[in-house]
N, C-alpha and C positions, 0 to 999 in steps of 0.2 A: 911546520906548523902542528903542534900537538894539542891534542885533547887536554882540558885542565882538569886538576883532580876532583872526585866526585863532591867534597866538601866547597869545593870554591865554586862551582858549579851551583849548586845549594843555595850558596850564602848572596850569589848575584841573584838566583829565582827568587829568593824571600825579600830582596830589595825590589826587585819587581812588580812582586805582587802588593808588598805594602803602599808602592808608587801609586800603582793602577787600578786597585779595586780595595779599596776601604771596608767595603761590606763583605767580600769572601774573605778579606785577609784575617777580619775577626772570627768569622765560621771555621776558619782551617786550622787555627791554634789544637782546634779541640782536637784532632785527629792523633792518633798514635803517631811517634816521631815517624817511623817510616814511612807512612801512609802521605803525612804531612808533606814532607820533603818530596814524595813524588807528584803530588797538588802543586806544588810549588814549581816546582820542573814542568808538568805538563801546561800550566797555566804562563809561565813567560814564554814558550814557544808559542802559544794564542797571541797574548800580548805582542810577539816581537811581529809575529805576520800579521795581525791585523795595523801595527805600526807602517811595517813597509807598504803593505797593499793601500794605505791610504797616507804614505809621505806624513807621517805626524808621529809625535813623541806620546806616551803612554795616553792615547786616547785625545790627545787635545786637539786643535784647530787642523783642519787640511791642509796638507801642503801641495806641491805640484800636482796635477792631476794627469800631465803628460805622461805618455808610454806607458799605460798599465799594465800590457803585457810582458814588458821588461821587468817589470817588480813581482809578477806573477811567476815569470820564470826562476828569479831568485828565489824565491820562497820555496818552489817545488826543488829547485838543485839542492839548497842548503838542507834541506827535508832528506832528500834522499841519499846525501852524504850524511847526515845524522843515523838513518834507519841502516847504513851499512857500518855503520860503529869509525866511521871517519872524520876527522876536522873539519868544520867548517869555518872555523875564522869567526863564529858569534856564539858567546857562552849560552845563548837562550838554545838557540838549536845543537849545540851540543849533548847542553842538559835533556833534551827530547830525545837524543839518541840514548842516553841512558836509562832514561823512565823508559821508554819504548822496549828496549832490551828486558829490563826488569820484570816487564809487566805483560808482554805480547800484545803489544800495539803494532797493526801493522800498517804497511803503507794505504791499504783501502782505508781505514781508519781516519789515516792523515789528510788523504786527497778528498773524503767526505769533508771533510774542514774548509781546504782548500776551496772546493768548490763554491763556497760561500763567499769567498773574498773574488773568486771571478766573476759572480755575479755582479757584485758592486763594482768592478772594472770593467764589467760591460753597459756600465749605465742602466741596469735593467730595475723593472719596477714590478712587482705582483699586481697582476690582473685579477684575479680569483682569491678568496680565502686558501685554496690548498696552494696558490703559490707563495702566499704568505709562508704559511706552514713549511712549504718545501725550505723556504730561506730560513725559517727559524732554527730548521732540522741542521740545514750547514753550519749555520753560526754559533749554535750551542746546541741541539740537540745531541749533535754529532761528539760533541765536546763532552758530554753529560755520562755518555756511553764508554769513552775513554775513561772518564772519569771513575767509573764503576768499576773497569778493570784495572786500574789502580788502586782501589780499595780491596780486590782481591775477588770480585764477581767472577764466575767462570765464563768463558765464551759461551758456553752450550746453554747457560741460564737465560734463556731467550727473556723470560717473563721479565726478569730483575733490569735485563740491559733494557727492556721497551720501557720500564719505569721511570728508570734514570734517564733515559731521553726526554722523558716526558718533563722531568723536570728543568733543563736545558730548554723546553719551549717553551714552558711558563715563564723563567729567567728572561727570557728575549722579547717575549711579547712584554712584559714588564717594562724594559730597554725601547722597545717602539714607542709603549702611549707617554714615555717619560720624556724621550728624546724629539717628541713630533716638530716642535718649533727649531732644535739645533739640525737636525736632519736636513726641512724646508731651507734653513738657510744654505745648506751643501747643495741645494737642488736635487735632495732624495726625497722620498716619501714611500713607507712600507706599510701603510693602509693600502687595500686591494683595492682597485679602481672601482671595480664594481659596488663595492660599499660607497664611495664617493658618489657613484653615477645614479645610486638608490637614493643619496640624499639631496641630489643636485646639488652636487658642490664640482664647479668648473674646476678642471685642470690646474693644479697649482695654486687655485684660491684658498686651500682649507684654513689658511692659518689668520684668513683677513676677517675682520670684526662680526661681518653679517654672519658667516658660518660656523662661529664658534658653536652654538645650538647644538647644532649637525656633529661638527667633530666631537662633543660631549658624547653624545650617542653611540659614534664610531670608537670609540675608546671605553665605552660600557660594553660593548660586544668583545673586543679582544680580551679585556678584563674577565670575563666570563668565559672565555675559554682558557686563559690562563689559570683560574681557580680552579677548572675540571683536571688539568694536568697536574697541577699542583696537589689536588687531592690524590691521584694516581701516584704521584713518585713518593707522597707520605706512605701509600701502601707499601711499596718498593723498600722504602729503607728499613722495614721490619726485618728483610734480609741480610744486612748487613751488620755488621758488631756494633756494639754498644756505643763506642766512642765516635766512629762513624756514622751509625744511625743520630747522634746527638749533634755531630756536626751540620749534615745535612739537614737535619729539622731546622739549625739555627739557620742557616743559610734559606733555608723557604720561607722562612719568617720573613726575615729581612728584605728579603726581593717581593714577596707577597705584599709586604705592608708600603712599599714604592708604589705600585699598582694602584693599591685602596687608596693612597694619598691623592695619587693622578686623578682617580675617578671622583672622588670625595670633592676635591677642588673644583671640578665643575669648568666654565670658561677659564677661571683665573690658573689653571692648571699649569700653565707655562709661562707664568709671569716671572717665575723662578725655579730652578732646577730642584727636582723633587728628590728628598733623600731622607733617611734616617739619623737622629743626632746619636752619637756615642753611648748615653745612657740608653735610649731606646735600644740600640744594637744589643747592652747587656742584658736587658729585661728579656731579647728574645734568646741569647745563650739562658738563660737562667732558665726562664717558663720549656726551653725544648729538653733537658737536661731531666726533666717530669717526664714528659711527653715520650722521651726515647724509652722510659720503661713502660710504658702502656700500648695496647696495640690501637691502631686504629678504630674509631667509632662507626657506628651503622651510617650517619651521617657523610663522613668521610668517602665510604664505600657509595654510599650513592650521589653522592657529587662525581666521583671517577667512573662511574658509569655514563655519565654524560659526555666524555670526551669522544670526539669524532675521528681524529687522527693519531697515528702512531708509526713508530721507528720504520715499522716493516713496509709501509706505502712510500718512504722517501728512500731508506737507506740502499746503499749500492750492493753490500752483501745482504741484506733482509729482504727482499723483495721475492716474489713468488709463494 
């Protein structure tokens, strides 16, 4: 068993992102070629881990959920092999080994992401807002940190890494509010138990019609947190090269719009899955080209100051 040539791994990763995330695939085209390929390789690993953890394909319906520990063991084993530069038998993991070697991604970085899959495998639920944000860190904030490394941010640039994490947190909060109905169908809920209790929503009843108005209020709380972290990320993007900054601002706009659509739809938010159409994505890409030339305004800084959570509260290597 050997590792395929880098070009072949990149082509596999490109197919993965094209199928798995149309929103991020659109923004990824804006990177310079080297960063774009690395972004695809990183995405393909994240997608492969997610699909293995949930026994699904490209984020589709969940498969057989028995023996989650065995699936986690496969993820950790293949990731360890990839980081050691050894073939794994899976192009997504082999590609991760390539991008990790090129960008200085460590086993600790990878484990911070895998910890999120471990939470899902343990049938975990967030009790508090801090628990919810811890989960968001593992499944998306830690990926944001690796994305920053892929874009050339120094490991020592803690502030920019923090703000890259903030974008991941905002993205995951958008996913949480958009997917409330789908998660409920799978027996999952990522809104904090304490929030549900405050709104007098019984466990497992949040999708029932009598509680839709209360659920809308909880979504508004999550969206407010997302907006403050999104603003922080926009400030951090100023430290990136122009094309990377353009791509990040485009992705930020697209995901921010998803959260906005959910919030604006009120009780009807989950009648169909919120998303942005192709023309809307093109609009964000176009506007972000100009935004990337300007420094963030005072409103952005004011909103960013309202964020209550940061990478240093959650990351294994950044605590203390």
